[in-house]
PQR file of N, CA, C, O and H, with PARSE charges and radii, in Angstrom:
ATOM      1  N   MET A   1       4.023  51.681-106.073 -0.4000 1.5000
ATOM      2  CA  MET A   1       3.625  52.957-104.971 -0.0000 2.0000
ATOM      3  C   MET A   1       5.145  53.588-104.853  0.5500 1.7000
ATOM      4  O   MET A   1       6.137  52.878-105.021 -0.5500 1.4000
ATOM      5  N   LYS A   2       5.211  54.732-104.604 -0.4000 1.5000
ATOM      6  CA  LYS A   2       6.286  55.598-104.580 -0.0000 2.0000
ATOM      7  C   LYS A   2       6.248  56.027-103.059  0.5500 1.7000
ATOM      8  O   LYS A   2       5.285  56.528-102.477 -0.5500 1.4000
ATOM      9  H   LYS A   2       4.406  55.309-104.467  0.4000 1.0000
ATOM     10  N   THR A   3       7.447  55.738-102.551 -0.4000 1.5000
ATOM     11  CA  THR A   3       7.738  56.262-101.326 -0.0000 2.0000
ATOM     12  C   THR A   3       8.559  57.582-101.308  0.5500 1.7000
ATOM     13  O   THR A   3       9.363  57.913-102.179 -0.5500 1.4000
ATOM     14  H   THR A   3       8.229  55.331-103.023  0.4000 1.0000
ATOM     15  N   ARG A   4       8.225  58.326-100.134 -0.4000 1.5000
ATOM     16  CA  ARG A   4       8.842  59.682-100.176 -0.0000 2.0000
ATOM     17  C   ARG A   4      10.229  59.609 -99.448  0.5500 1.7000
ATOM     18  O   ARG A   4      10.391  59.004 -98.388 -0.5500 1.4000
ATOM     19  H   ARG A   4       7.571  58.057 -99.427  0.4000 1.0000
ATOM     20  N   HIS A   5      11.134  60.230-100.066 -0.4000 1.5000
ATOM     21  CA  HIS A   5      12.606  60.282 -99.567 -0.0000 2.0000
ATOM     22  C   HIS A   5      12.430  60.874 -98.172  0.5500 1.7000
ATOM     23  O   HIS A   5      11.637  61.768 -97.873 -0.5500 1.4000
ATOM     24  H   HIS A   5      11.003  60.721-100.926  0.4000 1.0000
ATOM     25  N   GLY A   6      13.362  60.189 -97.285 -0.4000 1.5000
ATOM     26  CA  GLY A   6      13.650  60.643 -95.885 -0.0000 2.0000
ATOM     27  C   GLY A   6      12.643  60.172 -94.876  0.5500 1.7000
ATOM     28  O   GLY A   6      12.642  60.486 -93.685 -0.5500 1.4000
ATOM     29  H   GLY A   6      14.005  59.463 -97.528  0.4000 1.0000
ATOM     30  N   GLY A   7      11.700  59.305 -95.542 -0.4000 1.5000
ATOM     31  CA  GLY A   7      10.664  58.528 -94.378 -0.0000 2.0000
ATOM     32  C   GLY A   7      11.355  57.673 -93.572  0.5500 1.7000
ATOM     33  O   GLY A   7      10.980  57.825 -92.409 -0.5500 1.4000
ATOM     34  H   GLY A   7      11.701  59.049 -96.509  0.4000 1.0000
ATOM     35  N   ILE A   8      12.181  56.860 -93.678 -0.4000 1.5000
ATOM     36  CA  ILE A   8      12.863  55.978 -93.063 -0.0000 2.0000
ATOM     37  C   ILE A   8      13.622  56.665 -91.722  0.5500 1.7000
ATOM     38  O   ILE A   8      13.545  56.255 -90.564 -0.5500 1.4000
ATOM     39  H   ILE A   8      12.486  56.737 -94.622  0.4000 1.0000
ATOM     40  N   ALA A   9      14.350  57.787 -92.199 -0.4000 1.5000
ATOM     41  CA  ALA A   9      15.192  58.617 -91.262 -0.0000 2.0000
ATOM     42  C   ALA A   9      14.249  59.157 -90.222  0.5500 1.7000
ATOM     43  O   ALA A   9      14.526  59.146 -89.023 -0.5500 1.4000
ATOM     44  H   ALA A   9      14.413  58.120 -93.140  0.4000 1.0000
ATOM     45  N   LEU A  10      13.089  59.646 -90.735 -0.4000 1.5000
ATOM     46  CA  LEU A  10      12.011  60.348 -89.948 -0.0000 2.0000
ATOM     47  C   LEU A  10      11.352  59.194 -88.878  0.5500 1.7000
ATOM     48  O   LEU A  10      11.024  59.489 -87.729 -0.5500 1.4000
ATOM     49  H   LEU A  10      12.865  59.655 -91.710  0.4000 1.0000
ATOM     50  N   ILE A  11      11.250  58.161 -89.316 -0.4000 1.5000
ATOM     51  CA  ILE A  11      10.705  57.101 -88.537 -0.0000 2.0000
ATOM     52  C   ILE A  11      11.763  56.692 -87.483  0.5500 1.7000
ATOM     53  O   ILE A  11      11.338  56.361 -86.377 -0.5500 1.4000
ATOM     54  H   ILE A  11      11.517  57.921 -90.249  0.4000 1.0000
ATOM     55  N   CYS A  12      13.211  56.681 -87.728 -0.4000 1.5000
ATOM     56  CA  CYS A  12      14.107  56.396 -86.963 -0.0000 2.0000
ATOM     57  C   CYS A  12      14.067  57.379 -85.737  0.5500 1.7000
ATOM     58  O   CYS A  12      14.136  57.072 -84.547 -0.5500 1.4000
ATOM     59  H   CYS A  12      13.557  56.950 -88.627  0.4000 1.0000
ATOM     60  N   ALA A  13      13.948  58.568 -86.264 -0.4000 1.5000
ATOM     61  CA  ALA A  13      13.969  59.785 -85.452 -0.0000 2.0000
ATOM     62  C   ALA A  13      12.663  59.675 -84.465  0.5500 1.7000
ATOM     63  O   ALA A  13      12.780  60.094 -83.314 -0.5500 1.4000
ATOM     64  H   ALA A  13      13.892  58.818 -87.230  0.4000 1.0000
ATOM     65  N   LEU A  14      11.778  59.275 -84.781 -0.4000 1.5000
ATOM     66  CA  LEU A  14      10.485  59.031 -84.003 -0.0000 2.0000
ATOM     67  C   LEU A  14      10.814  57.855 -82.879  0.5500 1.7000
ATOM     68  O   LEU A  14      10.485  57.884 -81.693 -0.5500 1.4000
ATOM     69  H   LEU A  14      11.683  58.934 -85.716  0.4000 1.0000
ATOM     70  N   ILE A  15      11.374  57.064 -83.402 -0.4000 1.5000
ATOM     71  CA  ILE A  15      11.662  55.755 -82.567 -0.0000 2.0000
ATOM     72  C   ILE A  15      12.751  56.190 -81.410  0.5500 1.7000
ATOM     73  O   ILE A  15      12.538  55.825 -80.254 -0.5500 1.4000
ATOM     74  H   ILE A  15      11.641  57.041 -84.365  0.4000 1.0000
ATOM     75  N   CYS A  16      13.860  56.933 -81.708 -0.4000 1.5000
ATOM     76  CA  CYS A  16      14.817  57.444 -80.856 -0.0000 2.0000
ATOM     77  C   CYS A  16      14.216  58.455 -79.942  0.5500 1.7000
ATOM     78  O   CYS A  16      14.442  58.379 -78.735 -0.5500 1.4000
ATOM     79  H   CYS A  16      14.034  57.230 -82.647  0.4000 1.0000
ATOM     80  N   PHE A  17      13.480  59.378 -80.427 -0.4000 1.5000
ATOM     81  CA  PHE A  17      12.540  60.236 -79.521 -0.0000 2.0000
ATOM     82  C   PHE A  17      11.762  59.563 -78.622  0.5500 1.7000
ATOM     83  O   PHE A  17      11.684  59.963 -77.460 -0.5500 1.4000
ATOM     84  H   PHE A  17      13.296  59.440 -81.408  0.4000 1.0000
ATOM     85  N   LEU A  18      11.181  58.602 -78.999 -0.4000 1.5000
ATOM     86  CA  LEU A  18      10.113  57.811 -77.957 -0.0000 2.0000
ATOM     87  C   LEU A  18      10.881  57.272 -77.068  0.5500 1.7000
ATOM     88  O   LEU A  18      10.486  57.403 -75.909 -0.5500 1.4000
ATOM     89  H   LEU A  18      11.244  58.276 -79.942  0.4000 1.0000
ATOM     90  N   ALA A  19      12.158  56.528 -77.279 -0.4000 1.5000
ATOM     91  CA  ALA A  19      12.996  55.997 -76.299 -0.0000 2.0000
ATOM     92  C   ALA A  19      13.368  56.867 -75.529  0.5500 1.7000
ATOM     93  O   ALA A  19      13.421  56.510 -74.352 -0.5500 1.4000
ATOM     94  H   ALA A  19      12.479  56.423 -78.220  0.4000 1.0000
ATOM     95  N   PHE A  20      13.737  58.204 -75.818 -0.4000 1.5000
ATOM     96  CA  PHE A  20      14.154  59.138 -74.946 -0.0000 2.0000
ATOM     97  C   PHE A  20      13.002  59.636 -73.854  0.5500 1.7000
ATOM     98  O   PHE A  20      13.165  59.830 -72.649 -0.5500 1.4000
ATOM     99  H   PHE A  20      13.694  58.494 -76.774  0.4000 1.0000
ATOM    100  N   PHE A  21      11.995  59.760 -74.508 -0.4000 1.5000
ATOM    101  CA  PHE A  21      10.706  60.212 -73.820 -0.0000 2.0000
ATOM    102  C   PHE A  21      10.388  59.260 -72.688  0.5500 1.7000
ATOM    103  O   PHE A  21      10.162  59.652 -71.543 -0.5500 1.4000
ATOM    104  H   PHE A  21      11.863  59.603 -75.487  0.4000 1.0000
ATOM    105  N   GLY A  22      10.382  57.856 -73.100 -0.4000 1.5000
ATOM    106  CA  GLY A  22      10.023  56.869 -72.240 -0.0000 2.0000
ATOM    107  C   GLY A  22      10.850  56.785 -71.123  0.5500 1.7000
ATOM    108  O   GLY A  22      10.363  56.406 -70.058 -0.5500 1.4000
ATOM    109  H   GLY A  22      10.566  57.538 -74.030  0.4000 1.0000
ATOM    110  N   ASN A  23      12.263  57.141 -71.223 -0.4000 1.5000
ATOM    111  CA  ASN A  23      13.287  57.110 -70.321 -0.0000 2.0000
ATOM    112  C   ASN A  23      12.993  58.127 -69.351  0.5500 1.7000
ATOM    113  O   ASN A  23      12.942  57.835 -68.156 -0.5500 1.4000
ATOM    114  H   ASN A  23      12.658  57.450 -72.088  0.4000 1.0000
ATOM    115  N   VAL A  24      12.793  59.297 -69.764 -0.4000 1.5000
ATOM    116  CA  VAL A  24      12.374  60.440 -68.928 -0.0000 2.0000
ATOM    117  C   VAL A  24      11.336  60.186 -68.295  0.5500 1.7000
ATOM    118  O   VAL A  24      11.429  60.283 -67.072 -0.5500 1.4000
ATOM    119  H   VAL A  24      12.834  59.534 -70.735  0.4000 1.0000
ATOM    120  N   ALA A  25      10.017  59.782 -68.874 -0.4000 1.5000
ATOM    121  CA  ALA A  25       8.935  59.381 -67.962 -0.0000 2.0000
ATOM    122  C   ALA A  25       8.826  58.495 -66.999  0.5500 1.7000
ATOM    123  O   ALA A  25       8.050  58.627 -66.052 -0.5500 1.4000
ATOM    124  H   ALA A  25       9.942  59.703 -69.868  0.4000 1.0000
ATOM    125  N   LEU A  26       9.750  57.330 -67.200 -0.4000 1.5000
ATOM    126  CA  LEU A  26      10.032  56.526 -66.138 -0.0000 2.0000
ATOM    127  C   LEU A  26      10.845  57.040 -64.815  0.5500 1.7000
ATOM    128  O   LEU A  26      10.628  56.766 -63.634 -0.5500 1.4000
ATOM    129  H   LEU A  26      10.380  57.223 -67.969  0.4000 1.0000
ATOM    130  N   GLY A  27      11.888  57.904 -65.414 -0.4000 1.5000
ATOM    131  CA  GLY A  27      12.475  58.570 -64.131 -0.0000 2.0000
ATOM    132  C   GLY A  27      11.725  59.504 -63.482  0.5500 1.7000
ATOM    133  O   GLY A  27      11.869  59.604 -62.264 -0.5500 1.4000
ATOM    134  H   GLY A  27      12.064  58.126 -66.373  0.4000 1.0000
ATOM    135  N   ALA A  28      10.885  60.271 -64.105 -0.4000 1.5000
ATOM    136  CA  ALA A  28       9.937  61.227 -63.545 -0.0000 2.0000
ATOM    137  C   ALA A  28       8.832  60.537 -62.614  0.5500 1.7000
ATOM    138  O   ALA A  28       8.360  61.059 -61.604 -0.5500 1.4000
ATOM    139  H   ALA A  28      10.768  60.190 -65.095  0.4000 1.0000
ATOM    140  N   ALA A  29       8.513  59.327 -63.101 -0.4000 1.5000
ATOM    141  CA  ALA A  29       7.591  58.605 -62.111 -0.0000 2.0000
ATOM    142  C   ALA A  29       8.243  57.652 -61.009  0.5500 1.7000
ATOM    143  O   ALA A  29       7.663  56.862 -60.264 -0.5500 1.4000
ATOM    144  H   ALA A  29       8.896  58.903 -63.922  0.4000 1.0000
ATOM    145  N   GLY A  30       9.292  57.873 -61.082 -0.4000 1.5000
ATOM    146  CA  GLY A  30      10.054  57.213 -59.726 -0.0000 2.0000
ATOM    147  C   GLY A  30      10.440  55.657 -59.874  0.5500 1.7000
ATOM    148  O   GLY A  30      10.816  54.913 -58.968 -0.5500 1.4000
ATOM    149  H   GLY A  30       9.764  58.515 -61.687  0.4000 1.0000
ATOM    150  N   LEU A  31      10.265  55.355 -61.189 -0.4000 1.5000
ATOM    151  CA  LEU A  31      10.377  53.769 -61.503 -0.0000 2.0000
ATOM    152  C   LEU A  31      11.881  53.485 -61.883  0.5500 1.7000
ATOM    153  O   LEU A  31      12.300  52.359 -62.149 -0.5500 1.4000
ATOM    154  H   LEU A  31       9.960  55.960 -61.925  0.4000 1.0000
ATOM    155  N   GLY A  32      12.719  54.737 -61.879 -0.4000 1.5000
ATOM    156  CA  GLY A  32      13.897  54.397 -62.218 -0.0000 2.0000
ATOM    157  C   GLY A  32      14.262  54.254 -63.733  0.5500 1.7000
ATOM    158  O   GLY A  32      13.732  53.337 -64.361 -0.5500 1.4000
ATOM    159  H   GLY A  32      12.379  55.652 -61.663  0.4000 1.0000
ATOM    160  N   ALA A  33      15.094  55.062 -64.331 -0.4000 1.5000
ATOM    161  CA  ALA A  33      15.599  55.307 -65.635 -0.0000 2.0000
ATOM    162  C   ALA A  33      16.478  54.163 -66.163  0.5500 1.7000
ATOM    163  O   ALA A  33      17.593  53.966 -65.682 -0.5500 1.4000
ATOM    164  H   ALA A  33      15.525  55.806 -63.820  0.4000 1.0000
ATOM    165  N   PRO A  34      15.969  53.402 -67.165 -0.5600 1.5000
ATOM    166  CA  PRO A  34      16.821  52.402 -67.663  0.2800 2.0000
ATOM    167  C   PRO A  34      18.375  53.034 -68.357  0.5500 1.7000
ATOM    168  O   PRO A  34      19.419  52.385 -68.296 -0.5500 1.4000
ATOM    169  N   MET A  35      18.293  54.078 -68.850 -0.4000 1.5000
ATOM    170  CA  MET A  35      19.402  54.490 -69.464 -0.0000 2.0000
ATOM    171  C   MET A  35      20.172  55.576 -68.468  0.5500 1.7000
ATOM    172  O   MET A  35      19.457  56.229 -67.708 -0.5500 1.4000
ATOM    173  H   MET A  35      17.444  54.605 -68.900  0.4000 1.0000
ATOM    174  N   GLY A  36      21.402  55.759 -68.453 -0.4000 1.5000
ATOM    175  CA  GLY A  36      22.125  56.898 -67.891 -0.0000 2.0000
ATOM    176  C   GLY A  36      21.993  58.119 -68.556  0.5500 1.7000
ATOM    177  O   GLY A  36      21.340  58.280 -69.587 -0.5500 1.4000
ATOM    178  H   GLY A  36      21.983  55.229 -69.070  0.4000 1.0000
ATOM    179  N   ASP A  37      22.710  59.099 -67.868 -0.4000 1.5000
ATOM    180  CA  ASP A  37      22.638  60.290 -68.727 -0.0000 2.0000
ATOM    181  C   ASP A  37      23.428  60.491 -69.843  0.5500 1.7000
ATOM    182  O   ASP A  37      23.099  61.407 -70.597 -0.5500 1.4000
ATOM    183  H   ASP A  37      23.240  58.968 -67.031  0.4000 1.0000
ATOM    184  N   VAL A  38      24.449  59.792 -70.119 -0.4000 1.5000
ATOM    185  CA  VAL A  38      25.071  59.698 -71.360 -0.0000 2.0000
ATOM    186  C   VAL A  38      24.599  59.232 -72.345  0.5500 1.7000
ATOM    187  O   VAL A  38      24.751  59.791 -73.431 -0.5500 1.4000
ATOM    188  H   VAL A  38      24.716  59.048 -69.507  0.4000 1.0000
ATOM    189  N   ALA A  39      23.896  58.070 -72.207 -0.4000 1.5000
ATOM    190  CA  ALA A  39      23.043  57.184 -73.134 -0.0000 2.0000
ATOM    191  C   ALA A  39      21.723  57.932 -73.508  0.5500 1.7000
ATOM    192  O   ALA A  39      21.255  57.816 -74.641 -0.5500 1.4000
ATOM    193  H   ALA A  39      23.772  57.616 -71.325  0.4000 1.0000
ATOM    194  N   GLU A  40      21.084  58.752 -72.487 -0.4000 1.5000
ATOM    195  CA  GLU A  40      19.976  59.506 -72.712 -0.0000 2.0000
ATOM    196  C   GLU A  40      20.442  60.722 -73.863  0.5500 1.7000
ATOM    197  O   GLU A  40      19.791  60.998 -74.871 -0.5500 1.4000
ATOM    198  H   GLU A  40      21.464  58.846 -71.566  0.4000 1.0000
ATOM    199  N   MET A  41      21.495  61.248 -73.520 -0.4000 1.5000
ATOM    200  CA  MET A  41      22.178  62.323 -74.411 -0.0000 2.0000
ATOM    201  C   MET A  41      22.122  61.927 -75.898  0.5500 1.7000
ATOM    202  O   MET A  41      21.500  62.472 -76.809 -0.5500 1.4000
ATOM    203  H   MET A  41      22.024  61.024 -72.701  0.4000 1.0000
ATOM    204  N   LEU A  42      22.974  60.778 -75.925 -0.4000 1.5000
ATOM    205  CA  LEU A  42      23.191  60.089 -77.224 -0.0000 2.0000
ATOM    206  C   LEU A  42      22.007  60.002 -77.951  0.5500 1.7000
ATOM    207  O   LEU A  42      21.931  60.403 -79.112 -0.5500 1.4000
ATOM    208  H   LEU A  42      23.480  60.334 -75.185  0.4000 1.0000
ATOM    209  N   THR A  43      20.924  59.422 -77.240 -0.4000 1.5000
ATOM    210  CA  THR A  43      19.822  59.034 -77.756 -0.0000 2.0000
ATOM    211  C   THR A  43      18.928  60.254 -78.541  0.5500 1.7000
ATOM    212  O   THR A  43      18.317  60.197 -79.608 -0.5500 1.4000
ATOM    213  H   THR A  43      20.986  59.096 -76.297  0.4000 1.0000
ATOM    214  N   LEU A  44      19.072  61.213 -77.723 -0.4000 1.5000
ATOM    215  CA  LEU A  44      18.601  62.482 -78.151 -0.0000 2.0000
ATOM    216  C   LEU A  44      19.075  63.155 -79.347  0.5500 1.7000
ATOM    217  O   LEU A  44      18.378  63.710 -80.197 -0.5500 1.4000
ATOM    218  H   LEU A  44      19.568  61.259 -76.856  0.4000 1.0000
ATOM    219  N   PHE A  45      20.497  63.030 -79.312 -0.4000 1.5000
ATOM    220  CA  PHE A  45      21.473  63.632 -80.074 -0.0000 2.0000
ATOM    221  C   PHE A  45      21.170  62.793 -81.559  0.5500 1.7000
ATOM    222  O   PHE A  45      21.243  63.405 -82.624 -0.5500 1.4000
ATOM    223  H   PHE A  45      21.063  62.580 -78.621  0.4000 1.0000
ATOM    224  N   VAL A  46      20.883  61.580 -81.513 -0.4000 1.5000
ATOM    225  CA  VAL A  46      20.779  60.705 -82.722 -0.0000 2.0000
ATOM    226  C   VAL A  46      19.253  60.967 -83.377  0.5500 1.7000
ATOM    227  O   VAL A  46      19.009  61.016 -84.583 -0.5500 1.4000
ATOM    228  H   VAL A  46      20.823  61.083 -80.648  0.4000 1.0000
ATOM    229  N   ALA A  47      18.410  61.104 -82.421 -0.4000 1.5000
ATOM    230  CA  ALA A  47      17.068  61.536 -82.894 -0.0000 2.0000
ATOM    231  C   ALA A  47      17.173  63.058 -83.555  0.5500 1.7000
ATOM    232  O   ALA A  47      16.541  63.351 -84.570 -0.5500 1.4000
ATOM    233  H   ALA A  47      18.608  61.064 -81.441  0.4000 1.0000
ATOM    234  N   ALA A  48      17.840  63.775 -83.025 -0.4000 1.5000
ATOM    235  CA  ALA A  48      17.945  65.023 -83.790 -0.0000 2.0000
ATOM    236  C   ALA A  48      18.596  64.958 -85.180  0.5500 1.7000
ATOM    237  O   ALA A  48      18.121  65.580 -86.129 -0.5500 1.4000
ATOM    238  H   ALA A  48      18.353  63.537 -82.200  0.4000 1.0000
ATOM    239  N   LEU A  49      19.738  64.162 -85.284 -0.4000 1.5000
ATOM    240  CA  LEU A  49      20.455  63.938 -86.281 -0.0000 2.0000
ATOM    241  C   LEU A  49      19.455  63.429 -87.545  0.5500 1.7000
ATOM    242  O   LEU A  49      19.337  63.984 -88.638 -0.5500 1.4000
ATOM    243  H   LEU A  49      20.125  63.656 -84.512  0.4000 1.0000
ATOM    244  N   PHE A  50      18.719  62.115 -87.035 -0.4000 1.5000
ATOM    245  CA  PHE A  50      18.002  61.338 -88.107 -0.0000 2.0000
ATOM    246  C   PHE A  50      16.954  62.487 -88.469  0.5500 1.7000
ATOM    247  O   PHE A  50      16.660  62.600 -89.659 -0.5500 1.4000
ATOM    248  H   PHE A  50      18.815  61.664 -86.147  0.4000 1.0000
ATOM    249  N   PHE A  51      16.313  63.427 -87.456 -0.4000 1.5000
ATOM    250  CA  PHE A  51      15.226  64.267 -88.344 -0.0000 2.0000
ATOM    251  C   PHE A  51      15.824  65.347 -89.150  0.5500 1.7000
ATOM    252  O   PHE A  51      15.202  65.745 -90.135 -0.5500 1.4000
ATOM    253  H   PHE A  51      16.553  63.335 -86.490  0.4000 1.0000
ATOM    254  N   VAL A  52      16.968  65.867 -88.840 -0.4000 1.5000
ATOM    255  CA  VAL A  52      17.826  66.837 -89.758 -0.0000 2.0000
ATOM    256  C   VAL A  52      17.829  66.028 -91.167  0.5500 1.7000
ATOM    257  O   VAL A  52      17.292  66.468 -92.184 -0.5500 1.4000
ATOM    258  H   VAL A  52      17.473  65.543 -88.040  0.4000 1.0000
ATOM    259  N   VAL A  53      18.445  64.900 -91.094 -0.4000 1.5000
ATOM    260  CA  VAL A  53      18.528  64.048 -92.500 -0.0000 2.0000
ATOM    261  C   VAL A  53      17.177  63.776 -93.082  0.5500 1.7000
ATOM    262  O   VAL A  53      17.006  63.993 -94.282 -0.5500 1.4000
ATOM    263  H   VAL A  53      18.881  64.542 -90.268  0.4000 1.0000
ATOM    264  N   GLY A  54      16.260  63.347 -92.385 -0.4000 1.5000
ATOM    265  CA  GLY A  54      14.919  63.160 -92.979 -0.0000 2.0000
ATOM    266  C   GLY A  54      14.392  64.419 -93.746  0.5500 1.7000
ATOM    267  O   GLY A  54      14.032  64.458 -94.922 -0.5500 1.4000
ATOM    268  H   GLY A  54      16.399  63.170 -91.411  0.4000 1.0000
ATOM    269  N   VAL A  55      14.423  65.497 -92.783 -0.4000 1.5000
ATOM    270  CA  VAL A  55      13.919  66.784 -93.372 -0.0000 2.0000
ATOM    271  C   VAL A  55      14.659  67.378 -94.587  0.5500 1.7000
ATOM    272  O   VAL A  55      14.061  67.862 -95.548 -0.5500 1.4000
ATOM    273  H   VAL A  55      14.716  65.465 -91.828  0.4000 1.0000
ATOM    274  N   LEU A  56      15.992  67.308 -94.480 -0.4000 1.5000
ATOM    275  CA  LEU A  56      16.641  67.638 -95.788 -0.0000 2.0000
ATOM    276  C   LEU A  56      16.569  66.712 -96.906  0.5500 1.7000
ATOM    277  O   LEU A  56      16.765  67.175 -98.030 -0.5500 1.4000
ATOM    278  H   LEU A  56      16.478  66.915 -93.699  0.4000 1.0000
ATOM    279  N   ALA A  57      16.296  65.367 -96.760 -0.4000 1.5000
ATOM    280  CA  ALA A  57      15.848  64.521 -97.802 -0.0000 2.0000
ATOM    281  C   ALA A  57      14.621  64.842 -98.463  0.5500 1.7000
ATOM    282  O   ALA A  57      14.578  64.794 -99.693 -0.5500 1.4000
ATOM    283  H   ALA A  57      16.137  64.991 -95.847  0.4000 1.0000
ATOM    284  N   ARG A  58      13.457  65.216 -97.680 -0.4000 1.5000
ATOM    285  CA  ARG A  58      12.387  65.620 -98.098 -0.0000 2.0000
ATOM    286  C   ARG A  58      12.375  66.863 -98.941  0.5500 1.7000
ATOM    287  O   ARG A  58      11.636  67.034 -99.910 -0.5500 1.4000
ATOM    288  H   ARG A  58      13.492  65.255 -96.681  0.4000 1.0000
ATOM    289  N   GLU A  59      13.370  67.820 -98.427 -0.4000 1.5000
ATOM    290  CA  GLU A  59      13.334  69.040 -99.303 -0.0000 2.0000
ATOM    291  C   GLU A  59      14.038  68.848-100.463  0.5500 1.7000
ATOM    292  O   GLU A  59      13.688  69.437-101.486 -0.5500 1.4000
ATOM    293  H   GLU A  59      13.971  67.682 -97.639  0.4000 1.0000
ATOM    294  N   ALA A  60      15.143  67.981-100.447 -0.4000 1.5000
ATOM    295  CA  ALA A  60      15.634  67.926-101.850 -0.0000 2.0000
ATOM    296  C   ALA A  60      14.775  67.053-102.805  0.5500 1.7000
ATOM    297  O   ALA A  60      14.905  67.224-104.018 -0.5500 1.4000
ATOM    298  H   ALA A  60      15.427  67.503 -99.616  0.4000 1.0000
ATOM    299  N   SER A  61      13.972  66.199-102.363 -0.4000 1.5000
ATOM    300  CA  SER A  61      13.153  65.528-103.157 -0.0000 2.0000
ATOM    301  C   SER A  61      11.840  66.379-103.664  0.5500 1.7000
ATOM    302  O   SER A  61      11.238  66.065-104.691 -0.5500 1.4000
ATOM    303  H   SER A  61      13.867  66.061-101.379  0.4000 1.0000
ATOM    304  N   ALA A  62      11.519  67.321-102.958 -0.4000 1.5000
ATOM    305  CA  ALA A  62      10.571  68.456-103.197 -0.0000 2.0000
ATOM    306  C   ALA A  62      11.129  69.362-104.044  0.5500 1.7000
ATOM    307  O   ALA A  62      10.323  69.906-104.799 -0.5500 1.4000
ATOM    308  H   ALA A  62      12.008  67.576-102.124  0.4000 1.0000
ATOM    309  N   ASP A  63      12.277  69.688-104.145 -0.4000 1.5000
ATOM    310  CA  ASP A  63      12.949  70.716-105.191 -0.0000 2.0000
ATOM    311  C   ASP A  63      13.236  69.899-106.522  0.5500 1.7000
ATOM    312  O   ASP A  63      13.323  70.450-107.620 -0.5500 1.4000
ATOM    313  H   ASP A  63      12.932  69.245-103.533  0.4000 1.0000
ATOM    314  N   ASP A  64      13.351  68.756-106.353 -0.4000 1.5000
ATOM    315  CA  ASP A  64      13.515  67.757-107.837 -0.0000 2.0000
ATOM    316  C   ASP A  64      11.902  67.753-108.376  0.5500 1.7000
ATOM    317  O   ASP A  64      11.768  67.307-109.516 -0.5500 1.4000
ATOM    318  H   ASP A  64      13.280  68.309-105.461  0.4000 1.0000
ATOM    319  N   GLY A  65      11.006  68.074-107.879 -0.4000 1.5000
ATOM    320  CA  GLY A  65       9.648  67.775-108.321 -0.0000 2.0000
ATOM    321  C   GLY A  65       9.120  66.524-108.279  0.5500 1.7000
ATOM    322  O   GLY A  65       8.402  66.114-109.192 -0.5500 1.4000
ATOM    323  H   GLY A  65      11.115  68.436-106.953  0.4000 1.0000
ATOM    324  N   GLU A  66       9.419  65.807-107.230 -0.4000 1.5000
ATOM    325  CA  GLU A  66       8.775  64.572-107.165 -0.0000 2.0000
ATOM    326  C   GLU A  66       7.751  64.703-106.136  0.5500 1.7000
ATOM    327  O   GLU A  66       7.022  63.749-105.866 -0.5500 1.4000
ATOM    328  H   GLU A  66      10.002  66.140-106.489  0.4000 1.0000
TER
END
């Protein structure tokens, strides 16, 4: 079975984004946010970074004809 390139990076991006979203949802619900502002910003930044890496890896593998 062949796996697509960039899949792991996209899964990591999804996990980071879900952690960010969960933190924002908890804060909006008044339950207290487990992460501070800086940690929240870094989580979103890492999610965006993983997403870009995953998309570029998929584009590179599509250009190679895989």
